[in-house]
C-alpha positions, -999 to +999 in steps of 0.1 A: +517-242-384+550-223-382+545-186-389+572-159-396+562-123-386+579-090-393+560-060-381+576-025-386+559+006-372+573+041-381+566+075-366+580+105-385+577+139-367+573+172-386+596+188-359+623+170-338+608+157-306+626+160-273+604+139-251+592+106-266+580+077-244+566+045-258+548+017-240+553-015-260+533-047-258+549-065-288+562-097-273+539-127-277+539-154-250+541-191-253+509-210-244+490-241-252+480-225-285+515-211-296+552-216-289+575-186-295+606-201-312+624-168-315+613-131-311+631-098-310+619-062-306+641-031-314+635+006-315+657+027-339+680-003-342+685-008-304+671-040-289+644-038-262+655-063-236+638-054-203+602-067-202+578-070-173+544-087-169+515-063-168+481-067-151+467-087-180+496-111-179+512-097-211+549-087-216+553-049-215+583-026-220+589+011-219+612+029-243+624+066-239+641+086-266+677+094-257+674+130-270+658+149-298+647+127-326+630+131-359+616+095-362+609+063-343+611+029-360+598+000-340+606-035-353+591-067-339+600-100-357+602-137-351+588-171-356+559-187-338+546-223-339+508-225-335+482-251-327+445-253-331+430-256-296+394-247-305+400-213-289+407-226-254+435-207-238+450-223-207+457-199-178+492-185-175+488-171-140+491-136-127+461-124-146+433-101-134+401-116-121+377-125-150+349-104-135+369-072-141+363-078-178+326-072-173+334-035-170+322-014-199+344+012-216+334+040-239+344+018-269+325-012-257+294+001-240+262-018-249+232+003-258+196-011-260+201-023-296+232-043-287+216-057-256+186-069-276+210-084-302+228-103-275+195-118-263+192-134-297+223-154-289+213-165-254+211-203-253+194-226-228+225-248-232+246-223-213+273-196-218+295-215-242+267-222-266+256-185-263+291-173-272+293-195-303+259-182-314+269-146-307+302-150-327+282-163-357+255-135-353+282-108-354+299-124-383+266-125-403+250-092-392+280-069-391+297-067-425+335-063-427+340-030-446+373-013-449+375+024-440+339+024-427+350+034-392+379+049-373+399+039-343+375+061-322+343+045-334+323+030-305+305-004-306+271+012-308+280+033-338+294+004-357+264-017-348+240+009-360+256+010-394+259-028-395+295-025-408+331-021-395+365-038-394+377-065-371+381-039-343+344-030-345+332-066-348+353-075-317+339-045-298+303-055-306+310-091-295+325-079-263+297-054-255+271-081-262+288-108-242+292-084-212+255-076-215+248-113-210+269-113-179+299-130-195+334-115-190+350-106-224+382-090-235+398-076-266+428-094-282+454-081-306+476-103-327+483-115-362+465-137-386+482-157-414+457-154-442+465-179-470+444-159-494+467-128-490+502-123-503+528-124-475+534-086-476+497-076-476+488-084-440+478-062-411+476-067-373+444-086-364+419-084-336+394-108-320+379-114-285+381-138-256+353-147-232+355-164-199+335-196-192+335-212-158+352-246-159+369-239-192+386-205-188+393-180-215+381-190-250+388-171-282+362-160-307+369-143-340+337-125-352+355-113-384+358-150-394+328-164-375+346-190-355+373-196-329+409-188-335+427-214-356+464-222-364+468-190-384+462-168-353+492-155-332+481-139-299+500-108-288+482-090-260+448-082-245+428-055-228+393-041-220+391-027-255+413-017-285+427+013-267+436-007-236+452-035-257+471-012-281+505-029-288+521+006-290+511+037-270+532+068-267+535+105-258+558+131-273+568+166-263+565+191-278+534+179-297+539+180-335+523+166-366+532+129-368+531+106-398+524+070-389+531+041-412+534+003-407+545-027-427+535-063-418+550-093-434+534-127-424+545-160-440+540-196-432+572-218-429+576-255-437+577-277-406+611-291-415+627-257-408+622-263-370+657-278-365+673-249-383+653-223-362+666-239-330+701-238-343+699-201-350+688-192-315 
């Protein structure tokens, strides 16, 4: 599948800010599951061109405001060609050791209830079978419910109310997988949903777990299965806060209005030659 993405994020400050610094993880990487045909990121109309690889193996850039500003507009857009790899992500090198993703965080700590829930998924057939069972359990037991949680809701809270959004379902999956001794990490990206109009999409989240002999494998508890052709992977981390595509600080601190607009559309395959010409 060829997917066109346009993701605009806007920060409007009640008072002009003199010190704004943004850390950006908005550049998807090519892998066995996706090929980035073209991609560009700009802030207030200026292209972001200097990217480095962070500890998770994702591209990262830092942007600093040139002076006092009243707003910041971050635009990431491009075209990605995706493939269905049954969730298997081939290693890209330069990544952290998988066992580091056994470390709990405040957002992904497993309480007794989540640990008991994870045991329901434990399979005698090994970790891979356990992970597939766990993905299905989270999908069936934790209802997707808009506005039922906030960005600060921890896995145990969402599990207790048996509802949340894709962030919460992914946090619960990660907490449960780690309680089984399986390294797991949070993934941010995009999902082309054919049932939604192009202009009514949001960033999406899922999880990846490490299985010896296979490597990192994606699981999308919101859908109840592994990532498919509609998924575009952006970046990963220990949890949603660690994997945030945009993080920033501003001085002096002032009231900030945040808004974003995401446009995701599928493109016909025969546009490939034209896309190469435009690069």
